[in-house]
Structures are given as C-alpha cells and as structure tokens.
N, C-alpha and C positions, 0 to 999 in steps of 0.2 A: 342746946346745939342746932346749929342751921346745916343742913344736909343738902347737898347740890349734886345732881346725877348728869352726868355728861354722857349722852347716848344717841347713836344713830346706827341702824342696821347695815349702812354703808361703809365699808372699810376704807380707810385712806381719806376720812374727810376733815381730821384734826382734832379729832376727841382727845387724845393724849396731850397736843399741845395747849389746847384749852384746860383741861384738867390739871396740868402741871403749872400753868399761868395761874389760874386761880387759887392753887393751893399756895403759891410762892407770894401772891398778893396779899393772903390772909395772914401767912407768917409773918411777913415784913410789916404788916399792920399790928403786929402783936398778938394776934389770936393763937391760941393752941389749935394746930392743924393737923389733920390726918387726911392722906391721901390713899384711898383704897382701890387697888388695881384688880378688877375682875377679869382682865385679859391673861389667857395662858402666856402670851408673849413677854408679859410682865415689862413692858416699855416704861411705865411711869415709875417702876421700883428700880430699873436700870438708872433712870434719870436722877432718882433719888441717891442711889450708891454714888453717881459721879458728882454729886453736890459737895462744893467745897465746905470746910469747917467754918468759913468765915461768913458764909449765907445764912440767912433766917432759918432756924431748924424747924422741920417738920416730920412727922411721923409716917412711914409707909407699912400698910397692911397689904398682905397677900390674900386676896379675896378669889382667887382662881377657881379654888374647891369649896371653901367653906366662908361664909359671913362671920367672922370673928367680932368679939366685942371691941368697941373703941375705949381707950382708956378714959377714966374719970376725969372730968374737967376738959374734955375736948369741947372746942367752941366751934370749929368748922370742919366739916367732912365732905371732902370732894369724892366722888366716885367715878372711876374711869371705866366706862362699860365697855365689853367687846362688841365687835361687829356681829352680825347674823344672830342676834338675841332671838331664844325661842320665847312664844307667848307667855309661859309661866316665868320665866328669868324677867321679862319685862314687868310683869306685874308684881313681882317680889321687890325688884329694886324701885319702882315707882312708890310702891307702899313705903318704902324707907325714906324718900326724898321729900323734901319740901317744895322743890321744883326741879323742872328738867330742862338743861341746856342742850339743845340740838344743833350742832354746827352742819352746815351744807356748803360744798363747794360748787363753782359754776360748772355746768356740764349736763347733759339730757339724763345720763345714766346717774348721777348723784342725785338730781331732782326726781327722778322716777323713783327711786330706793328711798328717798327721804319722805315722799308721799304717801308710800307704803307704810312706813314707819308711823307717820303722824295718824293715818287711818287706824293703826292698832292703836294708838295712844288714846285718839277720840274714842275708843270702845271702852275704856277704863272710867268707872264712875267718877273718880276723883278728878279726872281731867275734864270728863263731859260737863260736870256740874262746876267746873272753874274753881273747885277747893285746892287744886294745885295746877300752876301754870306752867306753859312751855316757853320758854325762851329761845326764839331762833336766831342763829348767829350765821350771817354771810361770812364765808371764810376765805382767804387767799384771793382776795379780789385785785384785779387790776383795772385801773380807771379807764375809761373809754375804750373798752373793748365790747364786741359782740356779745362775748360770753357773760360779762358783767351785766350788759343790759338785760340779756334773757334771765339771768337768776333774779334781778330785780322784778320782773314781770313775773316770775314763778313765786317768789316771797311775797308779792303783792296779794297773791290768792290762796295762801296756805291755811287762813282762818287762825293763825296765832300770832301773836307780837313778834315782829322782826326788831330785835333789842339793840344789834351791833353788827356793823361789817367791818371785818378786819382786812387791811390789806396785805397783798402778798410781799414778802421781804425775806432775804437770806439772813437777816438777823434772828429770825426764830431757830433757824438750823445751827447757827453759829452759837446761839446761847444754850442749847439742847445739849450739844456735845460736851459742855462743860458742867451739866448739871444745873443751869441756871436758866431764869426768864427776863423778860423786859424790866420786872419789876426788881431785878437784882443788879441791872446796870445802870452805870450813870452816862451822861453824856446827851446831847441834844437828840440825836438819831432814835435812841432808846425813848427819850422822853416825848418825841413826836409820835412814835408808834403806840407808846402807852395811852396816849389819849384817845385812841379807838376803843379801849377796853372800858373807858368811864362809864358808858352807858350802861353796859352789862353788869358792872359792879354796883352801880347805884340801882339797877333793877332788882338784883338779888337783895340787896339790903332792905328795899321796900317791898319785897313779895311777901 
C-alpha cells in the first residue's frame, strides 16, 4: 500500500482539492483506493457522498477522532490533513505516510505559514534524512501575475522539490460540487488541466 499525506498548516490552500483528485486518479486507474479525512469539517467525506454511482468507486474513512484501519487489499491511501496541525499530529501522520504532498498558494501569508510547516517537517528524522520526501505543489496559479512570480521565487528557496504547478480554474469547483474530479471528466478542457497533474502523479509513483 502506498500512503500519501496531503498537508499544510495553512487553511484554504487546496489540500482537499488535491487529496480528492489524487484519490479519484488512483480509483480511475483501477487501484483499490481509500481517502481518509482527518479534518473535522469532513469536506473530503462530503465530496464522496456527492460522488455519482457511475464514477470509479473509492472508500472514505472518518479519521477526525481515530485512525481506523484500512481494509485489506487497499493499494492507495490518501490522507487529507486539517490545518493548524499540532506537532504530535504531524509526527503521527508523517510516520504513516510514504511521502508528503504540500500545496501552497501565491501570497505572503500562505508562504509564511508554509515555511513554518516546512521547518517543522525538516525537524523530523525521516524527512531530514531523506527517507521520506516532500512534494511541493504550487496551487491556483495565474500566469503572468506578480503573485505567481513571487511564489516561484519562494518555491525556489524552500529546499524541497517543487513537483507541480496547478493553474487556477473554475473547473475544480464545478467538479467538486458533483463529487467529481478532473480525472472523472471528459473533454478537452479537463484533459488540458489534467496535464498539470502528470508530474505529481509520476513523482508519487517513483518516490
């Protein structure tokens, strides 16, 4: 089983969007997939509840209080972590994971919070000794904007690999409202945005 932790202590950076998309991508590829929601808001579980029967099946687990076991035969476990994680929670979740996917939005506040989280991660032996990697994802980027340029400067100095940059688009909100993802949609627009995910999916498979 491969376990992917999607985490950042900054709220609103797109953790649930990335977690649900990764889960949908794996389910669509035929993997037995579990999406564990650690956030008390249960946004990922709500997305699963809205998911149509015609979409590839995946299982949701409520981990807001307890980390229950995953079913036997699970091939992919995606963990959607809440914001404002305490140090003990970070340690527990990182220990479970094979790697950490860390989304960050353009903006000074997001960059500042992300740097604090990266500093906490770097204190963990498994991260510091490169036994587990951190895949940084620039999220909701708008090309040719000062915010995007500033984020690129920030990402260039974080000390971890920037694996993907996801463009800002209403298609994400539209899909989420129906319990879907880009990996469940057809058409050129969805395919165009899915290409942004290829580097991240490839990195996870190789990690």
